Structures are given as C-alpha cells and as structure tokens.
NUDRENKOL-41110 format. One record per residue (C-alpha): residue number from 1; x, y, z. Coordinates in nm, 2 decimals. Layout:
// residues N
<num=NUM u=X v=Y w=Z>
...
***
This chain:
// residues 234
<num=1 u=6.96 v=3.23 w=12.05>
<num=2 u=7.02 v=3.18 w=11.68>
<num=3 u=7.14 v=3.54 w=11.64>
<num=4 u=7.38 v=3.48 w=11.93>
<num=5 u=7.54 v=3.18 w=11.76>
<num=6 u=7.56 v=3.36 w=11.43>
<num=7 u=7.76 v=3.64 w=11.60>
<num=8 u=7.98 v=3.39 w=11.78>
<num=9 u=8.07 v=3.24 w=11.44>
<num=10 u=8.16 v=3.58 w=11.32>
<num=11 u=8.38 v=3.67 w=11.61>
<num=12 u=8.57 v=3.34 w=11.60>
<num=13 u=8.63 v=3.40 w=11.23>
<num=14 u=8.75 v=3.75 w=11.30>
<num=15 u=9.00 v=3.65 w=11.57>
<num=16 u=9.37 v=3.67 w=11.50>
<num=17 u=9.38 v=3.29 w=11.42>
<num=18 u=9.21 v=3.37 w=11.09>
<num=19 u=9.42 v=3.66 w=10.97>
<num=20 u=9.46 v=3.50 w=10.63>
<num=21 u=9.09 v=3.57 w=10.56>
<num=22 u=9.08 v=3.92 w=10.69>
<num=23 u=9.02 v=4.22 w=10.46>
<num=24 u=9.12 v=4.56 w=10.59>
<num=25 u=9.08 v=4.60 w=10.97>
<num=26 u=8.90 v=4.28 w=11.10>
<num=27 u=8.67 v=4.26 w=10.79>
<num=28 u=8.61 v=3.92 w=10.64>
<num=29 u=8.57 v=3.89 w=10.27>
<num=30 u=8.28 v=3.65 w=10.31>
<num=31 u=8.12 v=3.79 w=10.63>
<num=32 u=7.75 v=3.77 w=10.50>
<num=33 u=7.81 v=3.40 w=10.42>
<num=34 u=7.96 v=3.34 w=10.76>
<num=35 u=7.65 v=3.48 w=10.92>
<num=36 u=7.43 v=3.25 w=10.72>
<num=37 u=7.62 v=2.93 w=10.79>
<num=38 u=7.47 v=2.86 w=11.14>
<num=39 u=7.12 v=2.86 w=10.99>
<num=40 u=7.24 v=2.61 w=10.73>
<num=41 u=7.40 v=2.40 w=10.99>
<num=42 u=7.08 v=2.37 w=11.19>
<num=43 u=6.89 v=2.25 w=10.89>
<num=44 u=7.16 v=2.00 w=10.80>
<num=45 u=7.17 v=1.87 w=11.16>
<num=46 u=6.79 v=1.80 w=11.14>
<num=47 u=6.83 v=1.61 w=10.82>
<num=48 u=7.12 v=1.41 w=10.97>
<num=49 u=6.90 v=1.32 w=11.27>
<num=50 u=6.63 v=1.20 w=11.03>
<num=51 u=6.88 v=0.96 w=10.87>
<num=52 u=6.89 v=1.17 w=10.55>
<num=53 u=7.22 v=1.08 w=10.38>
<num=54 u=7.22 v=1.38 w=10.14>
<num=55 u=7.08 v=1.72 w=10.13>
<num=56 u=7.06 v=1.96 w=9.84>
<num=57 u=7.13 v=2.33 w=9.84>
<num=58 u=6.79 v=2.38 w=9.69>
<num=59 u=6.62 v=2.23 w=10.00>
<num=60 u=6.83 v=2.45 w=10.23>
<num=61 u=6.74 v=2.75 w=10.02>
<num=62 u=6.37 v=2.67 w=10.03>
<num=63 u=6.38 v=2.64 w=10.41>
<num=64 u=6.54 v=2.98 w=10.45>
<num=65 u=6.37 v=3.15 w=10.15>
<num=66 u=6.70 v=3.21 w=9.98>
<num=67 u=6.82 v=3.15 w=9.62>
<num=68 u=6.99 v=2.81 w=9.57>
<num=69 u=7.29 v=2.97 w=9.40>
<num=70 u=7.34 v=3.18 w=9.71>
<num=71 u=7.34 v=2.87 w=9.94>
<num=72 u=7.59 v=2.69 w=9.71>
<num=73 u=7.82 v=2.99 w=9.71>
<num=74 u=7.80 v=3.02 w=10.09>
<num=75 u=7.88 v=2.65 w=10.14>
<num=76 u=8.17 v=2.67 w=9.89>
<num=77 u=8.37 v=2.88 w=10.14>
<num=78 u=8.38 v=2.57 w=10.37>
<num=79 u=8.57 v=2.37 w=10.11>
<num=80 u=8.29 v=2.11 w=10.06>
<num=81 u=8.17 v=2.02 w=9.71>
<num=82 u=7.83 v=1.88 w=9.64>
<num=83 u=7.77 v=1.57 w=9.44>
<num=84 u=7.57 v=1.59 w=9.11>
<num=85 u=7.20 v=1.49 w=9.15>
<num=86 u=7.26 v=1.40 w=9.52>
<num=87 u=7.37 v=1.72 w=9.69>
<num=88 u=7.59 v=1.73 w=10.00>
<num=89 u=7.65 v=1.43 w=10.23>
<num=90 u=7.49 v=1.55 w=10.56>
<num=91 u=7.76 v=1.42 w=10.79>
<num=92 u=8.04 v=1.57 w=10.58>
<num=93 u=7.86 v=1.90 w=10.55>
<num=94 u=7.81 v=1.93 w=10.92>
<num=95 u=8.18 v=1.86 w=10.98>
<num=96 u=8.28 v=2.11 w=10.71>
<num=97 u=8.07 v=2.39 w=10.85>
<num=98 u=8.18 v=2.33 w=11.21>
<num=99 u=8.54 v=2.31 w=11.11>
<num=100 u=8.52 v=2.63 w=10.91>
<num=101 u=8.35 v=2.82 w=11.19>
<num=102 u=8.59 v=2.69 w=11.45>
<num=103 u=8.31 v=2.52 w=11.63>
<num=104 u=8.51 v=2.19 w=11.64>
<num=105 u=8.75 v=2.36 w=11.89>
<num=106 u=8.69 v=2.46 w=12.25>
<num=107 u=8.71 v=2.83 w=12.31>
<num=108 u=8.79 v=2.92 w=12.67>
<num=109 u=8.58 v=3.23 w=12.75>
<num=110 u=8.52 v=3.46 w=13.04>
<num=111 u=8.20 v=3.64 w=13.13>
<num=112 u=8.24 v=4.00 w=13.26>
<num=113 u=7.92 v=4.10 w=13.43>
<num=114 u=7.72 v=3.85 w=13.63>
<num=115 u=7.39 v=4.03 w=13.62>
<num=116 u=7.06 v=3.91 w=13.47>
<num=117 u=7.19 v=3.89 w=13.11>
<num=118 u=7.52 v=3.74 w=13.21>
<num=119 u=7.35 v=3.48 w=13.42>
<num=120 u=7.12 v=3.39 w=13.14>
<num=121 u=7.41 v=3.35 w=12.90>
<num=122 u=7.60 v=3.14 w=13.14>
<num=123 u=7.31 v=2.91 w=13.17>
<num=124 u=7.26 v=2.85 w=12.80>
<num=125 u=7.35 v=2.48 w=12.77>
<num=126 u=7.39 v=2.47 w=12.39>
<num=127 u=7.69 v=2.71 w=12.41>
<num=128 u=7.92 v=2.41 w=12.47>
<num=129 u=7.79 v=2.24 w=12.15>
<num=130 u=7.95 v=2.54 w=11.96>
<num=131 u=8.28 v=2.54 w=12.14>
<num=132 u=8.20 v=2.80 w=12.41>
<num=133 u=8.34 v=2.71 w=12.75>
<num=134 u=8.27 v=2.98 w=13.01>
<num=135 u=8.56 v=2.92 w=13.24>
<num=136 u=8.51 v=3.21 w=13.48>
<num=137 u=8.28 v=3.50 w=13.56>
<num=138 u=8.36 v=3.85 w=13.70>
<num=139 u=8.17 v=4.12 w=13.88>
<num=140 u=8.22 v=4.41 w=14.12>
<num=141 u=7.92 v=4.33 w=14.34>
<num=142 u=8.03 v=4.19 w=14.67>
<num=143 u=7.70 v=4.00 w=14.69>
<num=144 u=7.79 v=3.80 w=14.38>
<num=145 u=8.16 v=3.75 w=14.43>
<num=146 u=8.22 v=3.39 w=14.55>
<num=147 u=7.89 v=3.26 w=14.43>
<num=148 u=7.83 v=3.05 w=14.12>
<num=149 u=7.60 v=3.10 w=13.83>
<num=150 u=7.51 v=2.78 w=13.65>
<num=151 u=7.83 v=2.62 w=13.78>
<num=152 u=8.06 v=2.91 w=13.69>
<num=153 u=8.24 v=3.08 w=13.99>
<num=154 u=8.21 v=3.46 w=14.01>
<num=155 u=8.55 v=3.63 w=14.08>
<num=156 u=8.63 v=3.99 w=14.17>
<num=157 u=8.70 v=4.20 w=13.86>
<num=158 u=9.04 v=4.29 w=13.99>
<num=159 u=9.15 v=3.93 w=13.95>
<num=160 u=9.07 v=3.93 w=13.58>
<num=161 u=9.43 v=3.91 w=13.46>
<num=162 u=9.52 v=3.63 w=13.70>
<num=163 u=9.21 v=3.42 w=13.61>
<num=164 u=9.26 v=3.47 w=13.23>
<num=165 u=9.62 v=3.35 w=13.26>
<num=166 u=9.49 v=3.05 w=13.46>
<num=167 u=9.22 v=2.96 w=13.21>
<num=168 u=9.39 v=3.06 w=12.89>
<num=169 u=9.08 v=3.24 w=12.78>
<num=170 u=9.10 v=3.45 w=12.46>
<num=171 u=8.73 v=3.56 w=12.44>
<num=172 u=8.54 v=3.78 w=12.68>
<num=173 u=8.16 v=3.81 w=12.69>
<num=174 u=8.08 v=4.17 w=12.81>
<num=175 u=7.75 v=4.22 w=12.99>
<num=176 u=7.82 v=4.50 w=13.24>
<num=177 u=7.59 v=4.81 w=13.25>
<num=178 u=7.66 v=5.02 w=12.95>
<num=179 u=7.80 v=5.31 w=13.14>
<num=180 u=8.09 v=5.08 w=13.27>
<num=181 u=8.15 v=4.91 w=12.93>
<num=182 u=8.46 v=5.10 w=12.82>
<num=183 u=8.62 v=5.08 w=13.16>
<num=184 u=8.56 v=4.70 w=13.17>
<num=185 u=8.68 v=4.66 w=12.81>
<num=186 u=9.01 v=4.84 w=12.90>
<num=187 u=9.07 v=4.60 w=13.18>
<num=188 u=8.98 v=4.30 w=12.96>
<num=189 u=9.23 v=4.41 w=12.70>
<num=190 u=9.50 v=4.48 w=12.96>
<num=191 u=9.44 v=4.12 w=13.09>
<num=192 u=9.53 v=3.97 w=12.75>
<num=193 u=9.19 v=3.91 w=12.59>
<num=194 u=9.19 v=3.94 w=12.21>
<num=195 u=8.82 v=3.91 w=12.12>
<num=196 u=8.52 v=4.07 w=12.30>
<num=197 u=8.16 v=3.98 w=12.25>
<num=198 u=7.99 v=4.31 w=12.35>
<num=199 u=7.63 v=4.29 w=12.48>
<num=200 u=7.63 v=4.65 w=12.59>
<num=201 u=7.50 v=4.94 w=12.38>
<num=202 u=7.83 v=5.12 w=12.38>
<num=203 u=8.07 v=5.12 w=12.09>
<num=204 u=8.41 v=5.02 w=12.24>
<num=205 u=8.75 v=5.17 w=12.16>
<num=206 u=9.01 v=4.89 w=12.15>
<num=207 u=9.36 v=4.84 w=12.01>
<num=208 u=9.39 v=4.71 w=11.65>
<num=209 u=9.48 v=4.36 w=11.76>
<num=210 u=9.15 v=4.32 w=11.95>
<num=211 u=8.83 v=4.23 w=11.77>
<num=212 u=8.48 v=4.32 w=11.89>
<num=213 u=8.14 v=4.19 w=11.79>
<num=214 u=7.86 v=4.41 w=11.91>
<num=215 u=7.53 v=4.25 w=12.00>
<num=216 u=7.28 v=4.53 w=12.05>
<num=217 u=6.96 v=4.37 w=12.17>
<num=218 u=6.77 v=4.70 w=12.17>
<num=219 u=6.84 v=4.74 w=11.79>
<num=220 u=6.68 v=4.40 w=11.73>
<num=221 u=6.38 v=4.50 w=11.93>
<num=222 u=6.36 v=4.83 w=11.75>
<num=223 u=6.34 v=4.65 w=11.42>
<num=224 u=6.08 v=4.41 w=11.55>
<num=225 u=5.87 v=4.70 w=11.68>
<num=226 u=5.88 v=4.87 w=11.34>
<num=227 u=5.79 v=4.55 w=11.16>
<num=228 u=5.49 v=4.50 w=11.39>
<num=229 u=5.37 v=4.86 w=11.33>
<num=230 u=5.39 v=4.83 w=10.95>
<num=231 u=5.22 v=4.50 w=10.96>
<num=232 u=4.93 v=4.66 w=11.16>
<num=233 u=4.91 v=4.94 w=10.91>
<num=234 u=4.87 v=4.72 w=10.61>
***
C-alpha cells in the first residue's frame, strides 16, 4: 500500500489548504519530491525504532537507490536542515515530513463505493496513522446499505450531502464501477467535497476548485507485466 500513501500525500498537498505551493492548475512545484517523501519517512521510522538518533541523507539514498543530493533536496522542502557529520535527527525528521505532508492532522474522509476494493481500503488499519479517518461509506446496493465494513456504516448514496455535512469530510475515496464514476463524482462535488481520490479507470471532469488524484491499478499491473516480460527475454 506504499503507492497508496504516496498518492494520499500528493492529494493532501494539492488540496486548497496548500494554494501557496500550487503552480498552474493544481500542480505542485515539488510534486516528484512529495511522492518520494513517504518512502523516506518509512526508512526514518525504522531507524527511530532502532534507537538511531541520527540518519544521513546518504543512508536513505542507498536504501532507495537514489543520489544523496536528490534526497537532501527533497528533504529541504520540509524545512529541516541536517547537521554536519551527523545527518538528520530521526525524531525531528519524522515530525518535519509528517507536518509537511499534512499527516499530523486528521482528514475526515468518505468512501463512495462499498464493493470489494472499497471494503479492502476501509479495512486498511494503517490509514489512521497517516491521518485518514473514513467517517462514512456509501453505496446504491440495498444489500449493503445499513451494514458496516470494518466498523464503517454504509449509507444510501442519496444521503451523501447530509452525511458530509455531519462529518465535515473534505476528501472522498471513489471506488464505484468505472461506468458510474462520473455520475458519482458529480454527486460528490455537489455535496461539498473538494478532493477526490479516484480508484476508477475513468478520467473525471470536475470544477477548478476540486482536486483529483487518479489511482489506476491496471496501469500499475500493465507496467509490472511488461517488466516481467522483458526480464524473461533477457
């Protein structure tokens, strides 16, 4: 689920709260760096758990097969400065990354689509460690309405606006069948959501004030398949 958290970091940074770092329409000047920060955070957390007081950019770079200068540039956007011959204090670095990504804040979120994928995402316990609080789920299937998935109550889709007002959610995770994605997105936007994490394979049309992060799992599998084929051909 590392890819998922990378994308969540990106959508949080693209949300209207961070307009001062936007470039053109919903583009972040340091978007590639933002995408790498969750991987850095994981390594720093492991070092912290092992009672390692400091960690160098070189060590992080070696773990991820990156150039040390790239790691230092990426970490600089969080505002932290390393110490000569020591590196970065692990505790301070964890806090700096979490604060920059907005992961030190709870993000009320709704899940639209309580099928297999939606259920799996609702059950992923580490979401809460990154500030994701799924406050409600929605579906049109009468067999699912009124049930709970991993402790989250499934509501009728036509109560979306009411529940969003109740929960104060600003982010929606969209996992409906792709043929219903745009219709669902329209209802999500009308209900007041300003950020959509799109797990369908449809490109959504939304107003300028709404940000969308597309998570196309089939594209990831396509890349994996090609990599496997080239590996066999070598």
